[in-house]
Wavefront OBJ file of the C-alpha trace (Angstrom):
o trace
v 19.982 -2.723 40.241
v 16.619 -1.132 41.080
v 16.248 0.043 37.467
v 17.062 -3.405 36.110
v 14.546 -5.067 38.426
v 11.866 -2.561 37.424
v 12.533 -3.108 33.698
v 12.791 -6.903 33.835
v 9.911 -7.501 36.253
v 12.166 -9.058 38.901
v 11.522 -8.421 42.603
v 14.263 -6.881 44.725
v 13.790 -8.665 48.062
v 16.653 -6.983 49.884
v 19.616 -4.699 49.221
v 22.173 -4.360 52.006
v 25.362 -2.380 52.193
v 28.333 -4.421 53.419
v 31.932 -3.620 54.170
v 32.876 -4.805 50.658
v 29.994 -3.187 48.764
v 26.379 -4.367 48.371
v 24.531 -7.649 48.731
v 21.257 -8.050 46.825
v 18.603 -10.775 47.023
v 16.471 -10.951 43.870
v 13.458 -13.019 42.903
v 13.398 -13.466 39.138
v 10.106 -13.163 37.287
v 8.642 -16.368 35.920
v 7.073 -16.153 32.491
v 3.423 -17.152 32.424
v 2.905 -20.506 30.791
v 0.718 -19.982 27.734
v 1.285 -23.504 26.385
v 2.372 -26.910 27.734
v 6.043 -27.176 28.561
v 6.590 -29.586 25.695
v 5.303 -26.939 23.295
v 7.335 -24.039 24.654
v 10.081 -22.763 22.392
v 13.147 -20.948 23.770
v 13.057 -17.214 23.158
v 15.035 -16.274 20.070
v 17.772 -13.609 20.259
v 16.846 -10.107 19.049
v 16.208 -10.122 15.317
v 16.621 -7.008 13.239
v 15.647 -8.270 9.816
v 11.882 -8.504 10.152
v 9.690 -6.106 8.218
v 7.067 -5.546 10.946
v 4.758 -8.550 11.250
v 4.983 -9.112 7.492
v 8.241 -10.599 6.289
v 9.142 -11.582 2.751
v 7.895 -15.122 3.301
v 4.622 -13.848 4.754
v 3.654 -11.642 1.813
v 0.442 -12.842 0.242
v 0.587 -14.324 -3.237
v -1.633 -12.183 -5.460
v -4.914 -13.868 -6.341
v -5.219 -11.760 -9.472
v -2.642 -10.425 -11.939
v -0.907 -7.319 -10.693
v -0.796 -4.124 -12.764
v 2.216 -3.530 -14.968
v 5.362 -2.944 -12.922
v 7.183 0.368 -12.780
v 10.945 -0.148 -13.022
v 13.400 2.145 -11.234
v 17.060 1.796 -12.127
v 18.985 3.182 -9.146
v 22.290 1.553 -10.020
v 25.164 3.941 -9.468
v 23.170 6.044 -6.980
v 24.371 6.225 -3.392
v 22.453 6.812 -0.158
v 20.062 8.612 0.172
v 19.252 8.888 -3.560
v 17.686 5.393 -4.054
v 15.188 5.944 -1.230
v 14.326 9.419 -2.532
v 13.660 7.977 -6.002
v 11.486 5.185 -4.556
v 9.510 7.618 -2.414
v 8.861 9.867 -5.424
v 7.756 6.953 -7.626
v 5.465 5.502 -4.933
v 3.363 8.645 -4.459
v -0.131 7.752 -5.665
v 1.215 4.830 -7.709
v -0.854 1.635 -7.556
v 1.583 -0.477 -9.602
v 4.337 -2.678 -8.153
v 7.773 -1.071 -8.151
v 10.744 -3.083 -9.391
v 13.953 -1.436 -8.171
v 17.508 -2.158 -9.304
v 20.264 -0.869 -7.012
v 23.882 -1.544 -6.111
v 24.281 0.713 -3.056
v 25.536 -1.393 -0.096
v 23.025 0.386 2.173
v 20.085 -0.366 -0.123
v 18.729 -3.474 1.626
v 18.513 -1.968 5.111
v 17.291 1.379 3.786
v 14.560 -0.247 1.688
v 13.283 -2.413 4.562
v 13.230 0.646 6.810
v 11.359 2.664 4.174
v 8.762 -0.108 3.797
v 8.326 -0.385 7.546
v 7.875 3.378 7.949
v 5.548 4.015 4.992
v 3.431 0.857 5.236
v 4.683 -0.618 1.965
v 5.270 -4.374 1.536
v 8.549 -5.820 0.315
v 7.427 -8.679 -1.942
v 10.879 -9.926 -2.937
v 14.543 -8.988 -2.739
v 17.125 -10.834 -4.836
v 20.848 -10.288 -5.229
v 22.992 -11.085 -8.266
v 26.554 -9.995 -7.702
v 26.571 -6.381 -6.596
v 23.087 -5.679 -8.025
v 19.941 -6.106 -5.934
v 16.458 -6.375 -7.433
v 13.483 -5.600 -5.197
v 9.738 -5.680 -5.846
v 7.693 -3.370 -3.611
v 3.979 -2.730 -3.194
v 3.358 0.761 -1.850
v 0.559 1.465 0.605
v -1.529 2.953 -2.231
v -0.992 -0.228 -4.260
v -2.068 -2.380 -1.312
v -5.219 -0.316 -0.821
v -6.094 -0.523 -4.532
v -5.498 -4.255 -4.464
v -7.822 -4.684 -1.474
v -10.514 -2.532 -3.120
v -10.456 -4.679 -6.277
v -10.637 -7.984 -4.366
v -13.753 -10.107 -4.963
v -16.676 -9.322 -2.659
v -17.511 -11.911 -0.014
v -20.362 -14.379 -0.592
v -23.652 -14.249 1.216
v -23.383 -14.033 4.981
v -24.063 -16.891 7.378
v -27.266 -17.074 9.470
v -27.231 -15.029 12.703
v -27.017 -18.151 14.839
v -23.594 -18.946 13.441
v -22.341 -15.373 13.131
v -18.917 -14.147 14.241
v -20.001 -12.956 17.690
v -21.695 -16.272 18.511
v -18.672 -18.228 17.283
v -16.240 -16.089 19.295
v -18.422 -16.402 22.419
v -18.479 -20.180 22.090
v -14.738 -20.237 21.507
v -14.130 -18.216 24.673
v -16.417 -20.470 26.674
v -14.697 -23.598 25.393
v -11.353 -22.180 26.480
v -12.596 -21.614 30.034
v -14.514 -24.891 30.370
v -12.824 -27.712 28.414
v -15.233 -29.928 26.490
v -15.618 -33.615 27.068
v -14.987 -34.793 23.533
v -13.103 -33.846 20.375
v -16.401 -33.478 18.531
v -17.681 -30.943 21.062
v -14.365 -29.054 20.849
v -14.718 -28.965 17.092
v -18.220 -27.539 17.425
v -17.037 -24.887 19.857
v -15.275 -22.959 17.098
v -17.186 -22.945 13.846
v -16.759 -21.320 10.488
v -18.045 -17.824 11.142
v -17.846 -16.496 7.603
v -17.602 -17.942 4.094
v -14.383 -17.979 2.077
v -13.315 -14.493 1.089
v -10.322 -12.525 -0.155
v -8.023 -10.768 2.301
v -5.503 -7.981 1.863
v -3.133 -9.825 4.229
v -2.763 -13.512 5.047
v -0.509 -13.808 8.085
v 0.543 -17.344 9.043
v 1.836 -17.250 12.642
v 1.637 -20.960 13.435
v 5.339 -20.963 14.232
v 4.950 -18.314 16.960
v 4.434 -19.736 20.470
v 5.325 -16.725 22.632
v 2.243 -14.500 23.305
v 4.381 -11.341 23.579
v 6.027 -12.083 20.219
v 2.568 -12.713 18.752
v 1.311 -9.315 19.961
v 4.411 -7.618 18.552
v 3.816 -9.129 15.114
v 0.131 -8.253 15.245
v 1.082 -4.660 16.026
v 3.181 -4.567 12.865
v 0.285 -5.910 10.802
v -2.002 -3.171 12.130
v 0.548 -0.527 11.154
v 0.895 -1.566 7.504
v -2.713 -2.617 6.914
v -4.808 0.157 8.470
v -8.401 -0.068 7.229
v -7.868 -3.368 5.351
v -8.895 -6.972 5.993
v -6.535 -9.612 7.357
v -6.528 -13.324 8.078
v -4.363 -14.448 11.015
v -3.556 -18.137 11.544
v -2.241 -19.354 14.913
v -1.445 -22.839 16.172
v -3.760 -23.149 19.182
v -6.918 -21.862 20.858
v -4.795 -20.359 23.649
v -2.952 -18.161 21.139
v -6.236 -17.348 19.378
v -7.408 -15.885 22.683
v -4.401 -13.540 22.556
v -5.607 -12.314 19.151
v -9.189 -11.962 20.436
v -8.053 -9.864 23.394
v -5.647 -7.768 21.322
v -8.010 -6.858 18.467
v -10.773 -4.940 20.352
v -8.222 -3.207 22.584
v -6.410 -1.938 19.481
v -9.644 -0.789 17.800
v -9.936 -3.651 15.267
v -13.110 -5.647 14.581
v -13.298 -9.457 14.506
v -15.269 -10.736 11.517
v -14.929 -14.476 11.955
v -12.977 -17.422 13.336
v -12.398 -21.070 12.420
v -10.780 -23.757 14.528
v -9.930 -25.508 16.767
v -6.351 -25.896 15.586
v -4.862 -24.278 13.703
v -7.204 -21.365 14.413
v -7.929 -18.745 11.742
v -9.115 -15.304 12.898
v -10.543 -12.853 10.357
v -10.029 -9.172 11.160
v -11.005 -5.766 9.852
v -8.099 -3.539 10.849
v -8.802 -0.102 12.279
v -8.168 2.937 10.109
v -5.245 5.231 10.932
v -7.641 7.791 12.389
v -9.365 5.358 14.762
v -6.525 2.991 15.708
v -5.652 3.588 19.382
v -1.882 3.482 19.046
v -0.148 4.335 22.303
v 1.909 6.811 20.289
v -1.251 8.915 20.123
v -1.619 8.738 23.885
v -4.711 6.544 24.001
v -3.239 3.525 25.812
v -3.214 0.519 23.487
v -2.105 -3.015 24.100
v 0.610 -2.517 21.460
v 3.693 -0.641 22.596
v 4.574 2.647 20.937
v 7.472 1.145 19.025
v 5.993 -2.250 18.198
v 6.559 -1.509 14.488
v 10.180 -0.562 15.020
v 13.271 -2.700 15.339
v 15.054 -0.594 17.984
v 14.181 0.599 21.470
v 17.464 2.527 21.738
v 19.084 4.242 18.715
v 22.519 5.818 19.142
v 24.298 7.952 16.522
v 28.095 7.963 16.950
v 29.533 10.917 15.019
v 32.771 11.626 16.948
v 35.684 9.370 17.825
v 36.828 11.123 21.003
v 37.584 8.444 23.573
v 35.184 9.923 26.126
v 32.344 10.053 23.547
v 32.913 6.442 22.535
v 33.049 5.325 26.168
v 29.735 7.066 26.851
v 28.106 5.564 23.741
v 29.217 2.021 24.578
v 28.206 2.409 28.228
v 24.698 3.514 27.206
v 24.464 0.741 24.589
v 25.446 -1.948 27.100
v 23.187 -0.534 29.788
v 20.173 -0.409 27.475
v 20.847 -3.956 26.229
v 21.147 -5.178 29.834
v 17.682 -3.705 30.509
v 16.261 -5.795 27.679
v 16.123 -3.104 25.002
v 16.954 -3.680 21.339
v 19.898 -1.389 20.622
v 21.201 -0.034 17.304
v 24.430 1.995 17.155
v 24.864 3.909 13.879
v 28.478 4.942 13.138
v 29.093 7.831 10.764
v 32.097 9.988 9.759
v 34.738 10.002 12.527
v 32.810 7.469 14.578
v 33.599 4.830 11.923
v 37.146 4.693 13.272
v 35.961 2.638 16.240
v 34.925 -0.141 13.829
v 38.260 -0.254 12.007
v 40.301 -3.388 12.588
v 43.983 -3.659 13.458
v 44.461 -5.787 10.338
v 42.611 -5.948 7.003
v 39.556 -8.180 6.902
v 40.681 -10.805 4.405
v 37.107 -11.973 3.826
v 36.145 -8.597 2.298
v 37.082 -7.625 -1.280
v 39.684 -4.986 -2.082
v 38.377 -1.594 -3.192
v 40.188 1.294 -4.823
v 40.560 4.522 -2.838
v 42.205 7.808 -3.799
v 45.516 9.135 -2.462
v 43.670 11.719 -0.322
v 41.473 9.004 1.169
v 44.510 6.873 1.992
v 46.041 9.875 3.767
v 42.786 10.369 5.701
v 42.885 6.791 6.933
v 46.582 6.970 7.789
v 46.046 10.047 9.993
v 42.967 8.699 11.788
v 43.307 6.266 14.728
v 41.756 2.859 14.118
v 40.067 0.475 16.491
v 38.977 0.806 20.120
v 42.552 0.821 21.508
v 43.895 3.875 19.665
v 41.255 6.564 20.059
v 42.345 9.869 21.612
v 40.725 12.093 24.224
v 38.904 15.190 22.990
v 39.986 17.074 26.121
v 43.287 16.838 28.049
v 44.826 14.508 25.478
v 48.374 15.684 26.479
v 49.914 14.646 23.158
v 48.716 11.069 23.473
v 49.488 10.622 27.179
v 45.891 11.418 28.214
v 44.400 8.088 27.029
v 47.139 6.165 28.859
v 46.336 8.044 32.077
v 42.597 7.469 31.527
v 43.069 3.728 30.979
v 45.237 3.498 34.069
v 42.614 5.244 36.180
v 39.866 2.986 34.796
v 41.888 -0.138 35.599
v 42.510 1.123 39.145
v 38.767 1.639 39.606
v 37.987 -1.760 38.021
v 36.048 -0.140 35.151
v 35.595 -1.718 31.727
v 37.785 -0.123 29.059
v 36.579 0.638 25.542
v 37.684 -2.670 23.885
v 35.884 -4.658 26.578
v 32.742 -2.489 26.252
v 32.699 -3.153 22.499
v 33.031 -6.892 23.190
v 30.202 -6.814 25.704
v 27.956 -4.935 23.265
v 28.455 -7.662 20.675
v 27.822 -10.380 23.253
v 24.518 -8.733 24.186
v 23.314 -8.529 20.600
v 23.797 -4.775 20.104
v 23.623 -4.061 16.386
v 26.408 -1.976 14.802
v 25.560 -0.211 11.521
v 28.211 1.546 9.433
v 27.106 4.515 7.312
v 27.972 3.661 3.713
v 27.864 7.297 2.589
v 30.497 8.275 5.165
v 32.571 5.240 4.229
v 32.633 6.250 0.566
v 33.634 9.846 1.432
v 36.418 8.858 3.837
v 37.727 5.939 1.811
v 36.928 3.384 4.530
v 36.085 0.040 2.924
v 34.575 -3.153 4.323
v 38.083 -4.584 4.262
v 39.136 -1.894 6.769
v 36.454 -2.850 9.301
v 36.798 -5.532 11.944
v 34.584 -8.600 11.297
v 32.061 -7.934 14.071
v 29.278 -10.525 14.006
v 26.506 -7.925 14.470
v 27.870 -5.431 11.927
v 25.674 -4.285 9.051
v 25.703 -1.451 6.513
v 23.004 1.184 6.090
v 22.226 4.777 5.252
v 20.275 7.755 6.496
v 16.853 6.182 5.861
v 17.746 3.240 8.061
v 18.794 5.362 11.025
v 15.830 7.730 10.739
v 13.453 4.750 10.733
v 15.245 3.140 13.682
v 15.235 6.356 15.715
v 11.638 7.249 14.787
v 10.010 4.888 17.248
v 12.906 4.341 19.661
v 12.337 5.159 23.304
v 15.918 6.431 23.596
v 17.716 8.321 20.814
v 21.087 9.992 21.476
v 23.994 11.462 19.522
v 27.655 11.062 20.576
l 1 2 3 4 5 6 7 8 9 10 11 12 13 14 15 16 17 18 19 20 21 22 23 24 25 26 27 28 29 30 31 32 33 34 35 36 37 38 39 40 41 42 43 44 45 46 47 48 49 50 51 52 53 54 55 56 57 58 59 60 61 62 63 64 65 66 67 68 69 70 71 72 73 74 75 76 77 78 79 80 81 82 83 84 85 86 87 88 89 90 91 92 93 94 95 96 97 98 99 100 101 102 103 104 105 106 107 108 109 110 111 112 113 114 115 116 117 118 119 120 121 122 123 124 125 126 127 128 129 130 131 132 133 134 135 136 137 138 139 140 141 142 143 144 145 146 147 148 149 150 151 152 153 154 155 156 157 158 159 160 161 162 163 164 165 166 167 168 169 170 171 172 173 174 175 176 177 178 179 180 181 182 183 184 185 186 187 188 189 190 191 192 193 194 195 196 197 198 199 200 201 202 203 204 205 206 207 208 209 210 211 212 213 214 215 216 217 218 219 220 221 222 223 224 225 226 227 228 229 230 231 232 233 234 235 236 237 238 239 240 241 242 243 244 245 246 247 248 249 250 251 252 253 254 255 256 257 258 259 260 261 262 263 264 265 266 267 268 269 270 271 272 273 274 275 276 277 278 279 280 281 282 283 284 285 286 287 288 289 290 291 292 293 294 295 296 297 298 299 300 301 302 303 304 305 306 307 308 309 310 311 312 313 314 315 316 317 318 319 320 321 322 323 324 325 326 327 328 329 330 331 332 333 334 335 336 337 338 339 340 341 342 343 344 345 346 347 348 349 350 351 352 353 354 355 356 357 358 359 360 361 362 363 364 365 366 367 368 369 370 371 372 373 374 375 376 377 378 379 380 381 382 383 384 385 386 387 388 389 390 391 392 393 394 395 396 397 398 399 400 401 402 403 404 405 406 407 408 409 410 411 412 413 414 415 416 417 418 419 420 421 422 423 424 425 426 427 428 429 430 431 432 433 434 435 436 437 438 439 440 441 442 443 444 445 446 447 448 449 450
């Protein structure tokens, strides 16, 4: 309870021991109002399909023709081969990469690769089993920014960026008496120019979500220019506070609503990421989709219980949790009955024997120690019921209810003959490969193997 209060910002007013257990009195933290109540939007559940602050729909449309594309045909290759081929082709390449692939793990792996390397996923289309992706590597983005048209002549000093930002800050503190004065408070601080990134965040109302997306932009666009559009002056102030603290320079601003802030992003060497130990406003894993990454390799009952307990505990503390199941751990995801919504796939006789000998689902897993020929799990479940502890099926249910993401390793599935039809239709289940887990674990605060 003390840990939860510390993580969530709640105040533990009292904690008393009674004859029946404990009695706690808690004061929940109220979120600071950054906008009128009518403008507040309920917080969305954890989302795992964003590529940093730049999603597919936020990628800038090229203002000039792109160089000739380089096509990579990765059809027939399984994880991790497609990512290795993409990484090799992207080294020093300033042309867009068009990739064809049919590996089920390709989508998650590619998004993770882009997030980790600073590349931008321009498009991703699916036709049947084949996916076609267009990617701009970090080198291609830098070359594109370098070839952008130079800005026009600068504005007079009286209307420069610093003066405009100062007036904007003052107008936020002391509201003006008329719309005309408000309009004059935030002026055009720089002429029209080309930007490496054009990030439209008018749909974001939560300041913490805004900072998280800005942190992603800084990661992929180090040293480049960016234009950030927000819906109100109050949110523009969030950008103005965030930028200097993160080492970025503000080159201009237009307003009053929507407000456009022009930034020069810090280079990788000068950006004060908290990962480098220089206390930034952006958290160390702002560019990552998981705070807690768990790798489940074994299917011993005690290992699975520990993994699900940690996953539920981390989710209860507000962390984004990813559980990656590989090899024997995949058995926890197997359903009691075939998933009729999934297509049939051919497996070999040996693979069918593998599946027949392995226990499937959360109710049939065996103990790694003191199994007693199958009696051990029955004794364990009986003891857990007597102590009013959640059993494995209930822990799996709770993990799904809390938004914990399950990812099945496609490489292990292909080796062991486990198909999508064999897996239970969990709502938060996805399919990925080694690149996805490495990217998820790279910035996670907690990373464990079971």
